Residue, then its C-alpha position, 0 to 999 in steps of 0.5 A: m233287954r227290958n232293963i236296957l229299954l227302961f233305961v232309955l225311956v228314963a234317960m229320955t224323960a229326963f232329957s226333954c225336962s233339962v231341955t227348958k233350962f235356958v227358956p226364961e219364965g214367961e217365954s215358951l220353947l218352939d217346939g214345933v211349926e205346921i204349915v196347914s194348905h188345903v190347895n197346893k201340899l207343895n206350898e207347905s214345903d215351899a214356905r218353910i224355907y220363909l219361916k223365920q223361926t224353926p224348932n232346934s234341930r233333931w238327930f235323925g228327925l228324933l231328939r234334940v241331942p244339940l240342944g240337950i248338949y247346950s242344957a247339960s252346960g252350967r250358967d257360969t259362961a267363966k267355966w270353959v267347960n261351959r263355953a265348949l259345951r254350948k259352942m257344940g250344942e245349939a241354943p233353945v229357940v224361944y218363941n219369937r211373936s213378932k218374928s212369926e208375924e214376920s214369917r206369915s207375911d214373907i209366906a203370904q207374899m210367896l204365895r202372890d209371887k207363885g200366881y195366888l194374887h188374893a192369898t192371905v195366911d193366918y198363924e195361931h201359937k199354942e201352949v202344947r204343955d209348960k214351957h213348950s208351944k207350936v205354931y200353925y200356918y194356914l195358907h188360904e192360896r184361893e184362885l190361881y192367875f194363868i198368863r193369856s198374852v205377853k207383848i214386848e216393848s223397848e226403844d232398842e228395836a234391834l234388841a226387841a227384834v231378837l226377842r220376838a223371834d226367840s221361841a224359847s220362851l218361858l212365858r206362853e199363853g195358859v201357863p201358870f202365872s208366878v214371880e219366879r217364871l218372870e224370874n227364870e225368864r229375865r235370866r234365861i234372856a239375859d244368858m241367850l242375849r250374852g251369848k249373841g254379843y250383848y256382853r254388857f246386858h244384864k237381867d236388871y234391864i228387864t221389867f214386867v208390867a201385870d195387869t189383870a182383868h176384873h172377875s178374872t184369873d187371866v193375866d196380860l204381861t207386858m215385858e219392858v226392856a230398858l236401853y243400855s246406861p252408861a256408868d258415866g250417866a250419860v243419856p241411854v242408848p242402844h245395847k252394843v253386839y260386841r266382837f272380840n278383837d285381840v286374844t293374848f295369852v300372859s304368862g309370869a306378869g302377874l293376875r293383874l293388867n298392868e302396862s309396865s308388866l305388860a311392857a316387860c315381856d316378850t310377843a309372839s304370836l300364832g295365827r290369830y293368838k297373841f303371847r306375852y311372857k317371861e322367860n316362856t309361855v310355860v306350855r307351847p302356844r299350839t296347846l294354849a290355843h287349841k284349849t281356848f273357845i274365845v276366837p277373835g272376830e268372832l261375836y262374844a258368848a258368855a259361854d265360850v269364856d266359861r268353857t274356856y276358863s273349864s278347858l284351861v283348868q285342865l292344864t296341869a302346867l298352868r296356875y291361876p287361870t284368869i280371864r279379863m276383859i278390856e273394852h275398847p273405848d267408843t267401839a264395840l270391840l273386847d280385847c281378851y287377856i287369859m293370865y296364868e302363873r306357872n305351876k311347880r312342874r315336879a313333885v314327889t309324894f309319899e304316903l304310909e298306912g298300917t293295915n288290919t285284914a281279919g286280924d292280921l296285922g301289916a303297912a304299905s308305903s307308896v312314893t309317886f313323882s309326877d311332871r306336870n309339862l313332861f313335852g310342854s303341852s301340860e302332858l302328866l306322867s306320874l310313877r307310883l312305886y308301892g310295897a306292903y308287908e303282912a303278918i299272916s296268922e292261923l296258917s298251918g301247913y305252909t312255910g312262912n307266915s308272911y304276905f309281900e306285896y310290891g310293885a310299878e305303876l306308869s301312867l301318861r296323860l296325854l291331852g286330845g286336839y293336837a291334829s284337830k286344829l281345823i275342827p271351829a272351836k264352837e265343835r271342839m271338845l271341853k275335854s280331850q285326853t288320851l291316857f296310856a298306863l303300865k303296872f306290874n304288881s307282885q304278891e308273894r304268899p305262903e300259898f303261891d305267888r302271882r305276877l300281874l302285868a297290865a298295859s292300857w290305853s283310853y280315851q275321854w272325852s266330853k262337851n260339858v262339865k256333866s257327863l264324861h264319855k271314856l273309851d277303853i280302846l285296849d286293856v291287857n292284863y297278863i296273869y302269871v302264877p309262877w309258883i304255888s305250894e305243894t300244901f295248897k295244891h294237894e289240898y284245893l286244887d289236886s286232891l279229888s274229893n276236893r278239888n275246886s274248878i273255879l279256884k284251879y281256873n283262878y291259879e292259872n296263867l291268864l291272859i285278858t284283853k279287853l274293850g269297853y265304854t263308860y258314860t257317866y253323868n252328874s246333874s249337880y257338877g258345875d252348877i252354882d248350887r252344888f246343894s240343891n235339893f234334888a240332885y242324881s248322878f249315873r254311870v252305865g258301862a261295858e265290856s268284853s273280852g277276848n273276841v278279837l282273839n277267838l276270831g283268829s283262833k277260828l280263822l287260822g284253826a288253831t287247836k285248843n290245849e287239854d283244858g278246851q280252851y284256845t290259846f295266844m302265845n300259849i296263854a289261855y285268853a278269856q272270853y267274856v262280856k260284862g255291863d254295869f249300872d249305877f245311879v245315885a239320887r240326893v233329896r235334901l231334906g232341910e238345912r241340916n238332913s238328906l236322903v240319899t239312894h243308890l242303885g247298882f247293877g251288873i252282870a257279865y257272861p263267860y263264854g268261848n274260851s272261858r267256863v268262869l269269869p276271871f277273879e278280877k271281873r266277878y262281883f262281890a258283895g258286903g264291905a264299907n261300899g255294900l252290904r255293910g252288915w257283912n265284910v267284904r266277900s263274904v255274903g253269897p253268892g245267893r244262898y250259898k253258905s261259908k264252908d272253908e273261911d281259906i278260899d271262900f274269898i274265891n266263892q263267895l263271887g258271882d257273875v251277877k250283882l244287885d245293891f240297893s242302899v236308902e242312907l239318912r244323913s244327919h249334920l250333928f255338929w262342927k264337922i261330924y255328919s251321922a247316918v243311919f242306912i239299910d242295905a240290900g243285895n246279893v251277888w249270884t252265878l249264872r251258870w250252876y258250879r258244885e263248888q257254889d251250890g245255892g249261888q244260880l240266880d233264879l229270876r223266879t226266887f232271886w228276891r229270896d235270896l237278897a240279904f238284908s242289913y241296917g246300922a248307923g255310922l259316923r262321917f267326919e267331914f274335913d276340907w280335903f278329905v271324908f273319914r267315915l266309920d259304920g257299923g252294920m247289922k244282918a238284918v236277913n241273912p239267906a245263907y241260912h234257914g229258919k229264925d237264923k235267916l231273920a236276923f234282924l228278930h234274933p240278933d247275935f251281935g258276934r254273928d251279925f256285926a260288922l265294922h267298917f272304916a273307911i275314906g269317902y262316902p259309900f256312894 
């Protein structure tokens, strides 16, 4: 270990010496920039945006690897190796005095825009060592100014009356004066007016005049709203309030308005909507009319246009939906043309992949057929057939050493709203769809055969792009175990010395009838800036099973079977309640780094007809999306320690789950990103089970059962997917005692390391 540390120190010393290789004599490498404020620390972070020069990027905030890669190149650019290294790396940032002066000037203006009207900024350049320097910026904010009064002036009296009646203004007496606040108010007013029919209005018509009193920090504002300026240079006139006139759907005529193309189209109408098409309208006119929030005769509203576009995108039978407005000359009427093309109706996709489960190699494939317009209203039908094979090793006492899986999934998505044509457009859902699904799955292993037949009916809806509601009206799963090998029954199910009630329960025929609700929210979805400095999302859900059947059994006076369970058609049914919460937050740290945190919590309680949760409903820890120092289903519950690797995928499950992760993501170069992470969490049982000793939750001591892991990974971000490789090490292992529990102090690579390949981010 000592030799390794010595090697690292020598390598870092050599690396630091080479980074100035391409820094000219008499110049210096910009090593760092510090911004100092004695008034408001937030101003320091805001000022960094205006820096014209920043130091070379550092991996994980420590090592300037891209600069090192660039410096490893030779001076002869005719050689491809040198060109490749320079392209992959990052050229040294050489200190530039003029850029520091520009930065100083821009930061000072930023402070004045924030309301520090007499702010000044100084900077200092210091040589820290040979060919290395730092720049220090000192912010002198002085007094912060506040708004005392706001006055509205405009020759457009009708528009001025609307603004004076507006109670949502951001400019109120006593709030800090800032250019950012004024700009936000201009945008808000423009959006508000464009929602009230002012089609031609934009923020540039609004200007502010600020009057500051002598020896005072008060600001008197005057908002001046200009008249509308016609494009032909005519005399400015008051702003018009527009209404929608004709709303016409156009298909098969291209995406540009062309009179000759439109003239060659057939025509039709439905209520107040018109249709121009070649061959047919692709989807039914009633569906198109319901999916638009633009109503002839109503006031123009930009939000209605945006909602219409978002709604039409959901129609998979359409391609390139486009909305165009044509203004009637000398009137305040708008003709709206909703143009689209026909999408390919049917598609067949094929997938093939290799699998590796604990060293057992196999292959899986699937073929999917889809129809995007089954009944003419953009219904989506999907049929997937799949199969898998895996060679099972080190399984003695069983006939056969192969695992087969095959199945089929049939799903149908119906867009909602057919019966809601009387609902006003502004009150309709942005998204409304009903989902039906059927699934059959068969697993054939040397130990057992298992069949699953499932049917589900759910409804999804939302009024905006950031939130989504899902109601599982009915979700029925029938689990059928037609065959269990005698060896498996003797060793794990029937043997008095090794009987496992949890295992036995999960290898019996079972019926699950689920009702559930899930709400999802994403703060950044649909925003213009999807990569804002802070964004978050959360999901909360609840479900239950068996309550209706249990009530019916009791009302009908049904008798229980030999295991003390009520049955439906001679099949025992599960009874439980379950709730889940998942939260993710992302903080952007400069251009290359972001900090992402994840918190997950779930709890499920079996009762009545069930003593144990069904296998599919229990929680597990470990794997590529959880505690990455463990393989999937290899940690917990609680302090439980693995005893039998053949069946611990059943025992290492629980009724309660807690997950917490912190991940620092950094852009390295090209499409390659890195991450360092810390994970914590575990699963527990609510009841005591003999087979899961140490796994029951105790609120007084549960923190002692938390497992911790740490590690690093690489992400390859391509246009259509993210490929991820994570390596995790156990830090605290609750299954052990003494020094083995604190694995980070006594690491054992063979025992504590886990490698994960995955598609997509963990959260």
